[in-house]
DRENTORKOL-3810 file (N, C-alpha, C; in nm, 4 decimals):
REM DRENTORKOL-3810
@n.u->0.7437; n.v->0.0208; n.w->-2.0212; ca.u->0.8784; ca.v->0.0368; ca.w->-1.9682; c.u->0.8630; c.v->-0.0642; c.w->-1.8267
@n.u->0.7890; n.v->-0.0721; n.w->-1.8095; ca.u->0.8009; ca.v->-0.2452; ca.w->-1.7479; c.u->0.7928; c.v->-0.3625; c.w->-1.7819
@n.u->0.8214; n.v->-0.3778; n.w->-1.8881; ca.u->0.8171; ca.v->-0.4808; ca.w->-1.9650; c.u->0.9297; c.v->-0.6510; c.w->-1.8869
@n.u->0.9544; n.v->-0.5849; n.w->-1.8089; ca.u->1.0926; ca.v->-0.7002; ca.w->-1.7411; c.u->1.0413; c.v->-0.7508; c.w->-1.6170
@n.u->0.9251; n.v->-0.6646; n.w->-1.5941; ca.u->0.9053; ca.v->-0.6555; ca.w->-1.4052; c.u->0.7351; c.v->-0.7481; c.w->-1.4443
@n.u->0.6207; n.v->-0.8326; n.w->-1.3646; ca.u->0.5542; ca.v->-0.8933; ca.w->-1.3706; c.u->0.4660; c.v->-0.8302; c.w->-1.2202
@n.u->0.3589; n.v->-0.8157; n.w->-1.2979; ca.u->0.2644; ca.v->-0.7545; ca.w->-1.1658; c.u->0.1140; c.v->-0.8465; c.w->-1.0874
@n.u->0.1293; n.v->-0.8981; n.w->-1.0224; ca.u->0.0039; ca.v->-1.0197; ca.w->-0.9916; c.u->-0.0233; c.v->-0.9159; c.w->-0.8812
@n.u->-0.1444; n.v->-1.0737; n.w->-0.7697; ca.u->-0.2139; ca.v->-1.0502; ca.w->-0.6639; c.u->-0.1047; c.v->-1.1186; c.w->-0.5519
@n.u->-0.0251; n.v->-1.1980; n.w->-0.5910; ca.u->0.0356; ca.v->-1.2775; ca.w->-0.4939; c.u->0.1712; c.v->-1.2749; c.w->-0.4113
@n.u->0.1122; n.v->-1.2003; n.w->-0.2781; ca.u->0.2286; ca.v->-1.1986; ca.w->-0.2156; c.u->0.1988; c.v->-1.2790; c.w->-0.0813
@n.u->0.3368; n.v->-1.3497; n.w->-0.0832; ca.u->0.3304; ca.v->-1.4477; ca.w->0.0555; c.u->0.3438; c.v->-1.4270; c.w->0.1675
@n.u->0.3319; n.v->-1.4477; n.w->0.2780; ca.u->0.3110; ca.v->-1.4017; ca.w->0.4370; c.u->0.4700; c.v->-1.3163; c.w->0.4747
@n.u->0.5334; n.v->-1.4481; n.w->0.4131; ca.u->0.6941; ca.v->-1.4356; ca.w->0.4641; c.u->0.7695; c.v->-1.3082; c.w->0.3669
@n.u->0.7430; n.v->-1.2864; n.w->0.2937; ca.u->0.7522; ca.v->-1.1941; ca.w->0.1768; c.u->0.7211; c.v->-1.0597; c.w->0.2107
@n.u->0.6113; n.v->-1.0615; n.w->0.2438; ca.u->0.5170; ca.v->-0.9317; ca.w->0.3488; c.u->0.6494; c.v->-0.9301; c.w->0.4432
@n.u->0.6105; n.v->-0.9905; n.w->0.5549; ca.u->0.7037; ca.v->-0.9600; ca.w->0.6729; c.u->0.8467; c.v->-0.9202; c.w->0.6050
@n.u->0.9574; n.v->-1.0029; n.w->0.5877; ca.u->1.0507; ca.v->-0.9601; ca.w->0.4838; c.u->1.0352; c.v->-0.8512; c.w->0.4392
@n.u->0.9599; n.v->-0.7506; n.w->0.3772; ca.u->0.9774; ca.v->-0.6637; ca.w->0.3287; c.u->0.9198; c.v->-0.5539; c.w->0.4394
@n.u->0.8491; n.v->-0.5901; n.w->0.5127; ca.u->0.7969; ca.v->-0.5049; ca.w->0.6690; c.u->0.9346; c.v->-0.4384; c.w->0.7554
@n.u->1.0330; n.v->-0.5481; n.w->0.7271; ca.u->1.1707; ca.v->-0.5553; ca.w->0.8026; c.u->1.2528; c.v->-0.4609; c.w->0.7273
@n.u->1.2323; n.v->-0.5230; n.w->0.5797; ca.u->1.3254; ca.v->-0.3942; ca.w->0.5467; c.u->1.3104; c.v->-0.2762; c.w->0.5730
@n.u->1.1982; n.v->-0.2528; n.w->0.5926; ca.u->1.2216; ca.v->-0.0736; ca.w->0.5708; c.u->1.1692; c.v->-0.0134; c.w->0.7727
@n.u->1.2319; n.v->-0.1724; n.w->0.8577; ca.u->1.2589; ca.v->-0.1023; ca.w->1.0114; c.u->1.0503; c.v->-0.1254; c.w->1.0290
@n.u->0.9685; n.v->-0.1458; n.w->0.9705; ca.u->0.8195; ca.v->-0.1849; ca.w->1.0459; c.u->0.7952; c.v->-0.2787; c.w->1.1255
@n.u->0.7307; n.v->-0.2639; n.w->1.2388; ca.u->0.6586; ca.v->-0.3903; ca.w->1.3399; c.u->0.6448; c.v->-0.4782; c.w->1.2946
@n.u->0.7482; n.v->-0.6085; n.w->1.3077; ca.u->0.7072; ca.v->-0.7167; ca.w->1.2571; c.u->0.5781; c.v->-0.8137; c.w->1.3558
@n.u->0.5052; n.v->-0.9293; n.w->1.3463; ca.u->0.3861; ca.v->-0.9566; ca.w->1.4195; c.u->0.4037; c.v->-1.0838; c.w->1.4139
@n.u->0.2931; n.v->-1.1707; n.w->1.4427; ca.u->0.3152; ca.v->-1.3112; ca.w->1.4457; c.u->0.2672; c.v->-1.3127; c.w->1.2903
@n.u->0.3407; n.v->-1.4491; n.w->1.1998; ca.u->0.2729; ca.v->-1.5092; ca.w->1.1078; c.u->0.1558; c.v->-1.5136; c.w->1.0355
@n.u->0.0622; n.v->-1.6064; n.w->1.1716; ca.u->-0.0364; ca.v->-1.5872; ca.w->1.1427; c.u->-0.1254; c.v->-1.4840; c.w->1.1333
@n.u->-0.1179; n.v->-1.3792; n.w->1.2078; ca.u->-0.2064; ca.v->-1.2259; ca.w->1.2007; c.u->-0.1067; c.v->-1.1841; c.w->1.0556
@n.u->-0.0182; n.v->-1.1718; n.w->0.9886; ca.u->0.0189; ca.v->-1.1942; ca.w->0.8658; c.u->-0.0582; c.v->-1.2062; c.w->0.7634
@n.u->-0.0919; n.v->-1.3289; n.w->0.8000; ca.u->-0.1808; ca.v->-1.4308; ca.w->0.6789; c.u->-0.3237; c.v->-1.3766; c.w->0.6638
@n.u->-0.3885; n.v->-1.3477; n.w->0.7936; ca.u->-0.4785; ca.v->-1.2967; ca.w->0.7637; c.u->-0.5246; c.v->-1.1531; c.w->0.7077
@n.u->-0.4110; n.v->-1.0529; n.w->0.7252; ca.u->-0.3785; ca.v->-0.9183; ca.w->0.7612; c.u->-0.3952; c.v->-0.9213; c.w->0.5200
@n.u->-0.3053; n.v->-1.0302; n.w->0.5074; ca.u->-0.3173; ca.v->-1.0760; ca.w->0.3541; c.u->-0.4520; c.v->-1.0892; c.w->0.2876
@n.u->-0.4984; n.v->-1.1863; n.w->0.3747; ca.u->-0.6468; ca.v->-1.2193; ca.w->0.3382; c.u->-0.7469; c.v->-1.1277; c.w->0.3237
@n.u->-0.7242; n.v->-1.0179; n.w->0.4035; ca.u->-0.8322; ca.v->-0.9773; ca.w->0.3963; c.u->-0.7869; c.v->-0.8074; c.w->0.3488
@n.u->-0.7508; n.v->-0.8162; n.w->0.2315; ca.u->-0.6830; ca.v->-0.6791; ca.w->0.2202; c.u->-0.7340; c.v->-0.6703; c.w->0.0748
@n.u->-0.8412; n.v->-0.5785; n.w->0.0605; ca.u->-0.9216; ca.v->-0.6021; ca.w->-0.0840; c.u->-0.8200; c.v->-0.5363; c.w->-0.2029
@n.u->-0.6811; n.v->-0.5160; n.w->-0.2373; ca.u->-0.5696; ca.v->-0.4954; ca.w->-0.3076; c.u->-0.4554; c.v->-0.4985; c.w->-0.2548
@n.u->-0.4001; n.v->-0.6452; n.w->-0.3555; ca.u->-0.2810; ca.v->-0.6585; ca.w->-0.3546; c.u->-0.1937; c.v->-0.6639; c.w->-0.4496
@n.u->-0.1028; n.v->-0.5762; n.w->-0.4887; ca.u->0.0152; ca.v->-0.5535; ca.w->-0.5759; c.u->0.1302; c.v->-0.6050; c.w->-0.6023
@n.u->0.1894; n.v->-0.6949; n.w->-0.6370; ca.u->0.3036; ca.v->-0.7646; ca.w->-0.6196; c.u->0.4000; c.v->-0.7421; c.w->-0.7641
@n.u->0.5081; n.v->-0.7180; n.w->-0.7492; ca.u->0.5687; ca.v->-0.6700; ca.w->-0.8319; c.u->0.6888; c.v->-0.7908; c.w->-0.8713
@n.u->0.7240; n.v->-0.8242; n.w->-1.0036; ca.u->0.8368; ca.v->-0.9360; ca.w->-0.9403; c.u->0.9458; c.v->-0.9172; c.w->-1.1048
@n.u->1.0646; n.v->-0.9452; n.w->-1.0453; ca.u->1.1825; ca.v->-0.9817; ca.w->-1.2013; c.u->1.2260; c.v->-1.1087; c.w->-1.1503
@n.u->1.2526; n.v->-1.1533; n.w->-1.2704; ca.u->1.3064; ca.v->-1.3078; ca.w->-1.2215; c.u->1.2631; c.v->-1.3937; c.w->-1.1027
@n.u->1.1554; n.v->-1.4038; n.w->-1.1124; ca.u->1.1370; ca.v->-1.4732; ca.w->-1.0509; c.u->1.1145; c.v->-1.3744; c.w->-0.8524
@n.u->1.1533; n.v->-1.3020; n.w->-0.8426; ca.u->1.1693; ca.v->-1.2342; ca.w->-0.6737; c.u->1.0830; c.v->-1.1591; c.w->-0.6938
@n.u->1.0227; n.v->-1.1325; n.w->-0.5440; ca.u->0.9337; ca.v->-0.9837; ca.w->-0.5477; c.u->1.0239; c.v->-0.9345; c.w->-0.4872
@n.u->1.0122; n.v->-0.8110; n.w->-0.5698; ca.u->1.0443; ca.v->-0.6596; ca.w->-0.5825; c.u->1.0155; c.v->-0.5464; c.w->-0.5134
@n.u->0.8423; n.v->-0.5516; n.w->-0.5188; ca.u->0.7975; ca.v->-0.4255; ca.w->-0.4571; c.u->0.6570; c.v->-0.5045; c.w->-0.4347
@n.u->0.5773; n.v->-0.4434; n.w->-0.3187; ca.u->0.4690; ca.v->-0.4772; ca.w->-0.2403; c.u->0.4135; c.v->-0.3245; c.w->-0.2572
@n.u->0.2062; n.v->-0.3367; n.w->-0.2397; ca.u->0.1489; ca.v->-0.2554; ca.w->-0.2161; c.u->0.0079; c.v->-0.3449; c.w->-0.1760
@n.u->-0.0645; n.v->-0.2885; n.w->-0.1139; ca.u->-0.1995; ca.v->-0.3140; ca.w->-0.0094; c.u->-0.2327; c.v->-0.2210; c.w->0.0228
@n.u->-0.4123; n.v->-0.2190; n.w->-0.0519; ca.u->-0.5036; ca.v->-0.1805; ca.w->0.0522; c.u->-0.5937; c.v->-0.2117; c.w->0.1240
@n.u->-0.7008; n.v->-0.1398; n.w->0.1894; ca.u->-0.7818; ca.v->-0.1817; ca.w->0.2249; c.u->-0.9276; c.v->-0.1379; c.w->0.1819
@n.u->-1.0875; n.v->-0.1456; n.w->0.2089; ca.u->-1.1144; ca.v->-0.0675; ca.w->0.1456; c.u->-1.3025; c.v->-0.1945; c.w->0.1979
@n.u->-1.3579; n.v->-0.0599; n.w->0.2019; ca.u->-1.4274; ca.v->-0.1519; ca.w->0.2872; c.u->-1.5730; c.v->-0.1434; c.w->0.2293
@n.u->-1.5462; n.v->-0.1475; n.w->0.0779; ca.u->-1.6500; ca.v->-0.1249; ca.w->-0.0276; c.u->-1.7661; c.v->-0.0593; c.w->-0.1035
@n.u->-1.7352; n.v->0.0708; n.w->0.0149; ca.u->-1.8077; ca.v->0.2354; ca.w->0.0425; c.u->-1.7291; c.v->0.3239; c.w->0.0377
@n.u->-1.6844; n.v->0.3872; n.w->0.0695; ca.u->-1.6933; ca.v->0.5183; ca.w->0.0969; c.u->-1.4933; c.v->0.5324; c.w->0.1516
@n.u->-1.4594; n.v->0.4163; n.w->0.2138; ca.u->-1.3623; ca.v->0.4534; ca.w->0.2927; c.u->-1.2742; c.v->0.3270; c.w->0.2246
@n.u->-1.1033; n.v->0.4009; n.w->0.1474; ca.u->-0.9999; ca.v->0.2947; ca.w->0.1633; c.u->-0.8897; c.v->0.3440; c.w->0.1812
@n.u->-0.7617; n.v->0.3174; n.w->0.2254; ca.u->-0.6898; ca.v->0.3500; ca.w->0.2994; c.u->-0.5825; c.v->0.2445; c.w->0.2064
@n.u->-0.4790; n.v->0.3112; n.w->0.2099; ca.u->-0.3190; ca.v->0.2464; ca.w->0.1096; c.u->-0.2197; c.v->0.2312; c.w->0.2682
@n.u->-0.2026; n.v->0.0784; n.w->0.2715; ca.u->-0.1714; ca.v->0.0238; ca.w->0.3749; c.u->-0.0129; c.v->-0.0099; c.w->0.3860
@n.u->0.0645; n.v->-0.0279; n.w->0.2466; ca.u->0.1784; ca.v->-0.0791; ca.w->0.2653; c.u->0.1902; c.v->-0.0208; c.w->0.1275
@n.u->0.3206; n.v->0.0311; n.w->0.1243; ca.u->0.3986; ca.v->0.0538; ca.w->-0.0196; c.u->0.5288; c.v->0.0313; c.w->0.0300
@n.u->0.5978; n.v->-0.0765; n.w->-0.0575; ca.u->0.7323; ca.v->-0.0943; ca.w->-0.0580; c.u->0.7918; c.v->-0.1688; c.w->-0.1374
@n.u->0.9226; n.v->-0.0685; n.w->-0.1615; ca.u->1.0001; ca.v->-0.1386; ca.w->-0.3378; c.u->1.1599; c.v->-0.1500; c.w->-0.2110
@n.u->1.1719; n.v->-0.2996; n.w->-0.2604; ca.u->1.3499; ca.v->-0.3739; ca.w->-0.2164; c.u->1.4425; c.v->-0.2262; c.w->-0.3065
@n.u->1.4830; n.v->-0.1772; n.w->-0.1457; ca.u->1.6223; ca.v->-0.1206; ca.w->-0.2058; c.u->1.6547; c.v->-0.1165; c.w->-0.3406
@n.u->1.7382; n.v->-0.1643; n.w->-0.3883; ca.u->1.7975; ca.v->-0.2080; ca.w->-0.4930; c.u->1.7113; c.v->-0.1424; c.w->-0.6395
@n.u->1.5959; n.v->-0.1821; n.w->-0.6372; ca.u->1.5256; ca.v->-0.1638; ca.w->-0.7229; c.u->1.4597; c.v->-0.0489; c.w->-0.6936
@n.u->1.4035; n.v->0.0640; n.w->-0.6219; ca.u->1.4315; ca.v->0.2532; ca.w->-0.6135; c.u->1.4512; c.v->0.3343; c.w->-0.7201
@n.u->1.3717; n.v->0.4227; n.w->-0.6919; ca.u->1.4781; ca.v->0.5116; ca.w->-0.8326; c.u->1.3709; c.v->0.5015; c.w->-0.9679
@n.u->1.2780; n.v->0.3696; n.w->-0.9671; ca.u->1.2703; ca.v->0.3460; ca.w->-1.1213; c.u->1.1294; c.v->0.3074; c.w->-1.1673
@n.u->1.0750; n.v->0.3831; n.w->-1.1186; ca.u->0.9506; ca.v->0.3941; ca.w->-1.1262; c.u->0.8445; c.v->0.3217; c.w->-1.0298
@n.u->0.9028; n.v->0.2053; n.w->-1.0265; ca.u->0.7593; ca.v->0.0864; ca.w->-0.9117; c.u->0.6610; c.v->0.1540; c.w->-0.8094
@n.u->0.6993; n.v->0.2186; n.w->-0.7142; ca.u->0.6327; ca.v->0.2484; ca.w->-0.6265; c.u->0.5565; c.v->0.3326; c.w->-0.7229
@n.u->0.5486; n.v->0.4343; n.w->-0.7590; ca.u->0.4454; ca.v->0.5002; ca.w->-0.8723; c.u->0.2778; c.v->0.3978; c.w->-0.9262
@n.u->0.3757; n.v->0.3214; n.w->-0.9906; ca.u->0.3143; ca.v->0.2204; ca.w->-1.0337; c.u->0.2530; c.v->0.0835; c.w->-0.9641
@n.u->0.2819; n.v->0.0845; n.w->-0.8701; ca.u->0.2231; ca.v->-0.0024; ca.w->-0.7735; c.u->0.0959; c.v->0.0632; c.w->-0.7547
@n.u->0.0932; n.v->0.1417; n.w->-0.6101; ca.u->0.0241; ca.v->0.2874; ca.w->-0.6302; c.u->-0.1065; c.v->0.2686; c.w->-0.7373
@n.u->-0.0249; n.v->0.3136; n.w->-0.8129; ca.u->-0.1342; ca.v->0.3751; ca.w->-0.9257; c.u->-0.2437; c.v->0.2656; c.w->-0.9536
@n.u->-0.1689; n.v->0.1511; n.w->-1.0293; ca.u->-0.2629; ca.v->0.0186; ca.w->-0.9984; c.u->-0.3491; c.v->-0.0841; c.w->-0.8913
@n.u->-0.2914; n.v->0.0029; n.w->-0.7501; ca.u->-0.4309; ca.v->0.0066; ca.w->-0.6586; c.u->-0.5543; c.v->0.0880; c.w->-0.6515
@n.u->-0.4592; n.v->0.2200; n.w->-0.6570; ca.u->-0.5921; ca.v->0.3119; ca.w->-0.6709; c.u->-0.7305; c.v->0.2871; c.w->-0.7830
@n.u->-0.6238; n.v->0.2069; n.w->-0.9114; ca.u->-0.6951; ca.v->0.1996; ca.w->-1.0543; c.u->-0.8234; c.v->0.0694; c.w->-0.9566
@n.u->-0.7177; n.v->-0.0348; n.w->-0.9329; ca.u->-0.8470; ca.v->-0.1378; ca.w->-0.9236; c.u->-0.9755; c.v->-0.1223; c.w->-0.8631
@n.u->-0.9901; n.v->0.0022; n.w->-0.7051; ca.u->-1.0440; ca.v->0.0600; ca.w->-0.6614; c.u->-1.1280; c.v->0.1148; c.w->-0.7246
@n.u->-1.0703; n.v->0.2060; n.w->-0.8236; ca.u->-1.1821; ca.v->0.2795; ca.w->-0.9029; c.u->-1.2465; c.v->0.2120; c.w->-0.9730
@n.u->-1.1912; n.v->0.0941; n.w->-1.0648; ca.u->-1.2666; ca.v->0.0311; ca.w->-1.1747; c.u->-1.4018; c.v->-0.0202; c.w->-1.0955
@n.u->-1.3875; n.v->-0.0609; n.w->-0.9317; ca.u->-1.4834; ca.v->-0.0920; ca.w->-0.8284; c.u->-1.6137; c.v->-0.0366; c.w->-0.8295
@n.u->-1.5853; n.v->0.1244; n.w->-0.8276; ca.u->-1.6395; ca.v->0.2208; ca.w->-0.8077; c.u->-1.8054; c.v->0.2134; c.w->-0.9056
@n.u->-1.9250; n.v->0.2341; n.w->-0.8273; ca.u->-2.0095; ca.v->0.2267; ca.w->-0.9403; c.u->-2.0408; c.v->0.4398; c.w->-1.0031
@n.u->-2.1154; n.v->0.4978; n.w->-1.0734; ca.u->-2.1433; ca.v->0.6616; ca.w->-1.0880; c.u->-2.2084; c.v->0.6722; c.w->-0.9790
@n.u->-2.1617; n.v->0.8183; n.w->-0.9742; ca.u->-2.1683; ca.v->0.8727; ca.w->-0.8754; c.u->-2.1530; c.v->0.8886; c.w->-0.6965
@n.u->-2.0841; n.v->0.7032; n.w->-0.7089; ca.u->-1.9789; ca.v->0.7113; ca.w->-0.5974; c.u->-1.8621; c.v->0.8465; c.w->-0.5479
@n.u->-1.7900; n.v->0.7778; n.w->-0.4254; ca.u->-1.7329; ca.v->0.9330; ca.w->-0.3921; c.u->-1.6585; c.v->0.8609; c.w->-0.2380
@n.u->-1.4937; n.v->0.8257; n.w->-0.3064; ca.u->-1.4369; ca.v->0.7716; ca.w->-0.1828; c.u->-1.3171; c.v->0.8214; c.w->-0.1277
@n.u->-1.3092; n.v->0.8100; n.w->-0.0027; ca.u->-1.2169; ca.v->0.9084; ca.w->0.0605; c.u->-1.1171; c.v->0.7668; c.w->0.0986
@n.u->-0.9925; n.v->0.8094; n.w->0.0110; ca.u->-0.8511; ca.v->0.7185; ca.w->0.0408; c.u->-0.7938; c.v->0.8213; c.w->0.1225
@n.u->-0.6864; n.v->0.7227; n.w->0.2137; ca.u->-0.6152; ca.v->0.7822; ca.w->0.3424; c.u->-0.4814; c.v->0.6919; c.w->0.3216
@n.u->-0.4653; n.v->0.7731; n.w->0.3940; ca.u->-0.3163; ca.v->0.6536; ca.w->0.3941; c.u->-0.1594; c.v->0.7474; c.w->0.5310
@n.u->-0.0969; n.v->0.6564; n.w->0.5721; ca.u->0.0118; ca.v->0.7912; ca.w->0.6720; c.u->0.1358; c.v->0.7502; c.w->0.6089
@n.u->0.2065; n.v->0.8403; n.w->0.5377; ca.u->0.3242; ca.v->0.8832; ca.w->0.4747; c.u->0.4844; c.v->0.8659; c.w->0.5369
@n.u->0.5504; n.v->0.7783; n.w->0.4814; ca.u->0.6951; ca.v->0.8042; ca.w->0.5802; c.u->0.7022; c.v->0.9294; c.w->0.5814
@n.u->0.7534; n.v->0.9904; n.w->0.6770; ca.u->0.7980; ca.v->1.1163; ca.w->0.6588; c.u->0.8880; c.v->1.1435; c.w->0.5424
@n.u->0.8198; n.v->1.2868; n.w->0.4614; ca.u->0.9524; ca.v->1.2948; ca.w->0.3742; c.u->0.8885; c.v->1.2145; c.w->0.2578
@n.u->0.7871; n.v->1.1544; n.w->0.2760; ca.u->0.7410; ca.v->1.0817; ca.w->0.1064; c.u->0.6224; c.v->1.0933; c.w->0.0472
@n.u->0.5746; n.v->1.2163; n.w->0.1380; ca.u->0.4682; ca.v->1.3009; ca.w->0.1284; c.u->0.4332; c.v->1.3245; c.w->-0.0518
@n.u->0.5719; n.v->1.4302; n.w->-0.0596; ca.u->0.5369; ca.v->1.4420; ca.w->-0.1885; c.u->0.4998; c.v->1.3514; c.w->-0.3092
@n.u->0.5377; n.v->1.2362; n.w->-0.2695; ca.u->0.5511; ca.v->1.1511; ca.w->-0.3507; c.u->0.3884; c.v->1.0727; c.w->-0.3914
@n.u->0.3471; n.v->1.0700; n.w->-0.2685; ca.u->0.1611; ca.v->1.0962; ca.w->-0.2585; c.u->0.1009; c.v->1.1825; c.w->-0.3072
@n.u->0.1558; n.v->1.3380; n.w->-0.3041; ca.u->0.1101; ca.v->1.4147; ca.w->-0.3687; c.u->0.1060; c.v->1.3820; c.w->-0.5089
@n.u->0.1662; n.v->1.3709; n.w->-0.5718; ca.u->0.1401; ca.v->1.3347; ca.w->-0.7416; c.u->0.0326; c.v->1.2872; c.w->-0.7713
@n.u->-0.0579; n.v->1.1674; n.w->-0.6868; ca.u->-0.1591; ca.v->1.1647; ca.w->-0.6948; c.u->-0.2623; c.v->1.1877; c.w->-0.6344
@n.u->-0.2313; n.v->1.3031; n.w->-0.5936; ca.u->-0.3608; ca.v->1.3934; ca.w->-0.5386; c.u->-0.4237; c.v->1.3567; c.w->-0.3515
@n.u->-0.3525; n.v->1.2678; n.w->-0.3333; ca.u->-0.3213; ca.v->1.3175; ca.w->-0.1740; c.u->-0.2960; c.v->1.4628; c.w->-0.1315
@n.u->-0.3472; n.v->1.4564; n.w->-0.0397; ca.u->-0.2998; ca.v->1.6320; ca.w->0.0630; c.u->-0.2612; c.v->1.6060; c.w->0.2563
@n.u->-0.1751; n.v->1.6844; n.w->0.2238; ca.u->-0.1201; ca.v->1.6499; ca.w->0.3540; c.u->-0.2204; c.v->1.7047; c.w->0.4916
@n.u->-0.2089; n.v->1.6430; n.w->0.6037; ca.u->-0.2873; ca.v->1.6820; ca.w->0.7258; c.u->-0.1760; c.v->1.7419; c.w->0.8448
@n.u->-0.2252; n.v->1.8329; n.w->0.9113; ca.u->-0.3720; ca.v->1.9247; ca.w->0.8891; c.u->-0.3507; c.v->2.0345; c.w->0.7701
@n.u->-0.4792; n.v->2.0314; n.w->0.7819; ca.u->-0.4864; ca.v->2.1553; ca.w->0.6569; c.u->-0.6381; c.v->2.1893; c.w->0.6911
@n.u->-0.7004; n.v->2.2855; n.w->0.5898; ca.u->-0.8139; ca.v->2.3987; ca.w->0.6053; c.u->-0.9337; c.v->2.2935; c.w->0.6836
@n.u->-0.9632; n.v->2.2037; n.w->0.6303; ca.u->-1.0257; ca.v->2.0994; ca.w->0.6422; c.u->-1.0246; c.v->1.9252; c.w->0.6927
@n.u->-0.9539; n.v->1.9416; n.w->0.7879; ca.u->-0.8909; ca.v->1.7785; ca.w->0.8418; c.u->-0.7437; c.v->1.8207; c.w->0.8654
@n.u->-0.7910; n.v->1.7595; n.w->1.0699; ca.u->-0.6931; ca.v->1.7703; ca.w->1.1579; c.u->-0.5630; c.v->1.6779; c.w->1.0866
@n.u->-0.4790; n.v->1.6410; n.w->1.2067; ca.u->-0.4191; ca.v->1.5131; ca.w->1.1925; c.u->-0.4295; c.v->1.4219; c.w->1.1758
@n.u->-0.3878; n.v->1.3375; n.w->1.0854; ca.u->-0.3893; ca.v->1.1793; ca.w->1.1522; c.u->-0.3476; c.v->1.1373; c.w->1.2360
@n.u->-0.4463; n.v->1.0573; n.w->1.3080; ca.u->-0.4300; ca.v->0.9612; ca.w->1.4349; c.u->-0.3983; c.v->0.8400; c.w->1.4378
@n.u->-0.3442; n.v->0.7467; n.w->1.5525; ca.u->-0.3151; ca.v->0.6066; ca.w->1.4798; c.u->-0.3637; c.v->0.5567; c.w->1.6379
@n.u->-0.3797; n.v->0.4270; n.w->1.6768; ca.u->-0.3670; ca.v->0.3628; ca.w->1.8284; c.u->-0.3451; c.v->0.1810; c.w->1.7872
@n.u->-0.2521; n.v->0.1946; n.w->1.8711; ca.u->-0.1981; ca.v->-0.0037; ca.w->1.8940; c.u->-0.2133; c.v->-0.0357; c.w->1.9698
@n.u->-0.2486; n.v->-0.1506; n.w->2.0096; ca.u->-0.3177; ca.v->-0.2163; ca.w->2.0424; c.u->-0.2180; c.v->-0.3620; c.w->2.0314
@n.u->-0.2197; n.v->-0.4370; n.w->2.1348; ca.u->-0.1499; ca.v->-0.5535; ca.w->2.2403; c.u->-0.2181; c.v->-0.6634; c.w->2.3026
@n.u->-0.2650; n.v->-0.7964; n.w->2.2402; ca.u->-0.3530; ca.v->-0.8153; ca.w->2.3700; c.u->-0.2130; c.v->-0.9501; c.w->2.4277
@n.u->-0.2723; n.v->-0.9096; n.w->2.5730; ca.u->-0.1234; ca.v->-1.0317; ca.w->2.6005; c.u->-0.1492; c.v->-1.1289; c.w->2.6627
END
């Protein structure tokens, strides 16, 4: 199904920031983006004809907690299952590193309206009877 695409871990800083900008996410200094990519436990990039068309990035502490940080598909390639494929690959990469008996809590912040996409992977909406709202805080060093 994905024969015309290649998948690897190569996401350069400029491409990463271009993808963030394309979906209206905040930009930050390129040096910070470089550190972000370097310290990501999982990076999945999808390419077609030498052009990056989808990216997924995940963080993992190597133990209990993992976080799907970015899932972005170029607008021209949406609806072809690429988002599902890069998320599947990211999850699989972490699962393959788990030891028997391990349990991981993988979390994410879904863009409003995209929750059904992640529910197909077993993610549950918050709040629910077991967990409150997801929360965040932004920091800016002047």
